[in-house]
N, C-alpha and C positions, 0 to 999 in steps of 0.2 A: 459440566466436567466432574469426574469422579476422582477423589484423593483418598489417601490414607489418613485416618485419624491420628493426630500426634500433638503433643504440647510443646510449645516452643516459647523461648524467652525473649525479651526485648532485645537482647544482644544478637539472638538468631535472626530476628526480623531486620535489624541494622545491617548485618553481613548480607542478607538477601537483597536488601535495597540497593547496596552497593553492586551486587551482581547484576541486577536490573539495569542500573545506570550503565554499566559497563557494555550489557547487551545493546543498549540503544545506539552504541558507536558503530555498530555493524549494519545499521539501517541504510539501504540503498546500495550495500555492497554484497549482501549474502543471498538476496532473493533469487529464486523462489524458496530457498531454505528459511528456517525461522531465525530471528535474532536471539542469541543466547550469550549469557555471560556467567562466569564462575570465579568464585573466591574461595581460596584455601586458608584456613585458620588453624593455628596450633598454638596451645597455651595462652589463648587469649590475644593473639596477635596474627595480623594478616601476613601470610608468608608467600603468597602467590595470587596473581589476578590474571585474567585472560577473558577474551570474548571471540565469538565467530567473526573473522574479519574479512573473509572473501569466500564467495561461493566456490566449493571444490577444495578450499583450503582447509588446514586443521581445525578442529572444533575448539570451543572455548575452553573445555577441560585440559586439553593438550597444552594450549598456550599458559593456562595458569600452572600446570605441572612443570613446564619448562622454566617459567618464572621462579617457582619455588625450589627446584632442584632436590637435593637431599632432604630439605625442610619438609617436604610433602609427607614424609613417613609419619603416621600417627595423627595426621591433620583431619580436619572435618571439611569437606567440600560442599560449598553452597552454590548450586547450579540452578539456573532458572528454567531448565527442562531435563527430564529424565535422561540420563545418559544412554547413547545408542549402543547397541550390543550386536551389530551386524557389520559385515564389510560392504561399504558402498564406494563413494569416492575417496574415503579415508578409513583407516582401520577403526574398530570399535573403541569407544571412549571408555567402556567398562574394563577392558583389558589394561588400558594405560593407567587407570585408577588402581586397578588390583596390583599391577606390577609396582607402582609407585608407593604402596603400603598404606593408602589412605585408610583411616579407621571408620569414618562415618561420611555418608552422602545424604544431604537434605536438597530436595528438589521442590521447585515451586509448583510445577505442573507435570503430569504424565505426557509422554510423547504418544499421541493417539496414532501415529503411523503403524500399519500392520506389522512391519518388521520389529518394531520395538513394543509399544503398548504394554508396559508391565514386565516385559522380558528383560530390559535393562535392569530394573530393581532385582528381579529374580537372580539374575547372573551375579549381581554384587552380594546378595545375601548368601548365595552358595559358597562365596569366598569368604564368608564371616565377616562382611562389612555391614554395619548397621545403616539401615535406610529409613528415611521419613519423606512424606511428600505432603503438598498443600500448603506450604508456607508462602503467602502472598500470591496465591494461585491466581486470583482474579486479575492482578496486575500483569502477570505473565500472559494470561489469556488475551487480554486486551492489546498488549504490545504485539502479539502475533495474530491479530484479527484476519489480516490478509492472507496469511499462510494457512490458517484454519479453514478459511472459506474456500480457498482454491483446493485444499487437501479433500475436502468433503463435498464440494458441489462441482468442482472442475473449472470454476469461474473466478476471475479476479475480484478483488475489492473495487467498488465503483464510487468514486467521489465526484459529486457536483460541485462545481465552484463558479461563483460570480461575484462582482462588485455591483452595488446598487446605492442609490440615493436613499434618503430617509423615507421618502414616499414610494419606494420600491420600483423604481425605474433603473434599467441597465443601459439606457441610451436615450437621447433626446428624440423628438419626432422625426428628425432629419437622420437619425442613426448615429450622431456623434457620441462617442463614449469615452474619449481620451482628454482627460483622465478623471474617472469618478473617484477612484481611491488614491491615496498619496503614495509617496515614495516608499515609505516603510512598508506598507501593505504589498506594494508590487515587488519590492526586494524579497519579502517573505514568500510570495508565489514563485519567484524565480529560483530560490533555494529548494522549494518543495518539488518543483520540476525535475530538479536534478537527483531526485530519489525516486522517480517514477518510471514504470515501464512503457506507458503510452499516454499521450494527450489526444483528446478527441475533439473536433469541431464539425459544424455543419459546413456544407459548401457555400452557404450564404455568407457565413462569417469569414470564411477562407478567401472569399472573393472581395468582399467589402472592406475588411481590415488588413488583408495580405500579410498575416502574421508569420513570425518565424517559429513560435511555440518552443523556444529552446530555453535552457538555463543560462543566463547571462550575468549572474551575480554569484561570485564564488566559484568553487571548482565542483562540477557535477559528479556525483558518485556513479551515476549510470545515464546513458543517452536514451531518452524517451523516443519511441517511435511516434511520429505525427500521424494521425489517422483523420481522413477527411470522409465524412458521410455524404456521398454524392451520387444519388440514384440516377440523375440524368447525365452524369459525367461531363459537368460543365467547368471543372477546374482548368483553367488555362495553363499551358505550358510555361507561361512566363510568371507564374506565381512563385513567390519566394520558396515555398513548400517544396516546389519542383526544382527550382534552380540550386538549392542547398542540399540535395538529397545526399550528397557525399559527405556532408558534415552530420546528418542525422536522417535516418531512414523515414520514409513517407509511404504510407499505405492509403489507397483510395478504395473505399468501399462502395460498391455500386450495384445496380439491378444486374443480376447474373446474365440477363439477355444482352447487356451492354459490355460484357467483360472481353469480348474478343472483336470489338469494333476497331475501325481505323484510329479513332481517338484513344482508345484504350492501348492499342499497340504503340502509339506515339509516346504515351506516358510511360510505357514500360521501357521503351528505348532510352528515355530520359533517366532511368533508374527508379522509377516509382513502381511499386508493387501494386497489383490490382487484385481486389478480392470480390468476387461476384456472389451475391445473396439473393435469397427470395425476396420479392417485393410484395408486401402484404397491403390490405387497405390502409393500415396505419403508417406504412413506410417500410423501411428496410428491416428485416428480421434482427432485432437487437439481441435477443436471447442467443441466437446462432452465433452472432458476432462474439459475444462474450465467452461462448464455448470454445471458439477458435483461438481467442486471445490466451484463454486458459491452457490449451493445448500447446501454444507457443511458450509456455512457462512464465507468462506475465502474472504478477500478483497484484499490482496497484495501477489502476487506469483512471485518469482525471478527465470529466467532460467539462470543457471551457465554454462552450456555447456554440451557437446563440441560444436564444429563448426557446426556439422550436425543439432543438436538439435536447436541451436541458429538460424541457417539458416532456419529451418523449421517453427518456429514460425514467423520469420521475413518474409519469403516468402508468408505465409498465411495471412499476414496483421494482426496478432494477438497481435503484440507488441504495447503497450502504451508508453513505454519509453526504453531508452537505456542508461546504465551507462558504459562508456569506459574509462578505466584507460590506459593512454599513458605513457610508460616508454621511456626516451630518450636513447634507446639502439637499435642497429641494429642486426637482427638475420640472414636475408637472407636466400638463399636456395629455389630452385623451389618447393621442396617437403615439405617445412616448412608449418604448419598448419595455415589456415586462420580463422578469427572468424565467418563469416557468410557462411558457406560451404554448402549452398543449391543451388538452381538453379540461383537465382538472376534475376534481370530485364534485358531485352534485350537492352533497350535504356536508356540513361540518363533522358529522359523525364518521364520514369515510376518510378524514385526515389521517395520514400516517403519524404516529406519535413517536417522537424520538426516545430511545431508550437511555440516551446520554446527552447532555447538553453542556458545553463549555464556552466561555467568552474570554476574549483577550483584547486589550488595547494595542493598536499598532499605529504609532503616531497620532493623527487626529481621527482615525477610523477604528471601528470595533469589528473584531471578527467574531462570528458565531459559528460554532462547530456543532451540528446536529448529527448524531449517529442513530441510524435507524435499524441496524443489524446487531443483534447480540452475539458475539462470537461464542459465548458460552453454551448456545444451543446446538452448536455442530457436534 
């Protein structure tokens, strides 16, 4: 990421951190747009705050200006993303800032979208408003990793997620996995589901567990599409993913040669969408699937299992992040299921190295977050 050189004070940094915290409130509501926050400061006091609340709705700057009213004149705007200067679903934020009489605009990062990309700053400068960028840029970039990936690759951010025992098993030798993780970890996952565009499972998991794959803790911010990878079209019409299609959409991805069979037509009549893809030696063409999901406007997709499906995305280098919930229990057993049941690398030197690692306690479990994709490279 490129930014303009500028010197900032600790107070500048504090105001931008507040803007970043506000931006986070929009997560799950604004995608495929970026999350953005704005703080207006005059005479050392915050006079207005705002964040992008809803896709298609007013941007963060507009909400902050409404909050400040006449106090916005002569203020400094701290915004986590360069203000837009074009007419899209909303009018340009640059014009709102100019009209309000803002004296200075400090942005965390440039908006790298072609309609903006420096043009927002240029428009403000032309109106004699001081501009500076790069304050807490890295934090803003990481907050918008999914937005940046889709913007520059056309694909959503892919999250692998599983719960495992301390000895690396996601189920016993009979396939029993309820429950490896505790209530706190499961509640955390439910809340995460409520901010995603899609949740992916293999047909084996869909049949064995008969899951709902919905958010059932708290109020979801968006309804994720349930996606089943089903090359042979084995998903029964009695599955919960089929019977609850009116509550949340279900997409079955199959071999394109089976996309117009009697079974496919039966699932379509039940409300399920069927997507036919090329079947390769390694299975369904997952890259093409991600391209399709990106075209649908999806920003965040989570792969929930089982081991073969998780392993397929990992082996193909398609995972941007892994969420691993480790329970302090031992399952054991040579035939117990492993989380990444693909081919795997031949040598340790081939392992993907995370660019970021975080850990967090959730009840008796530990969550490890490994990020493999650096959004700053886009």
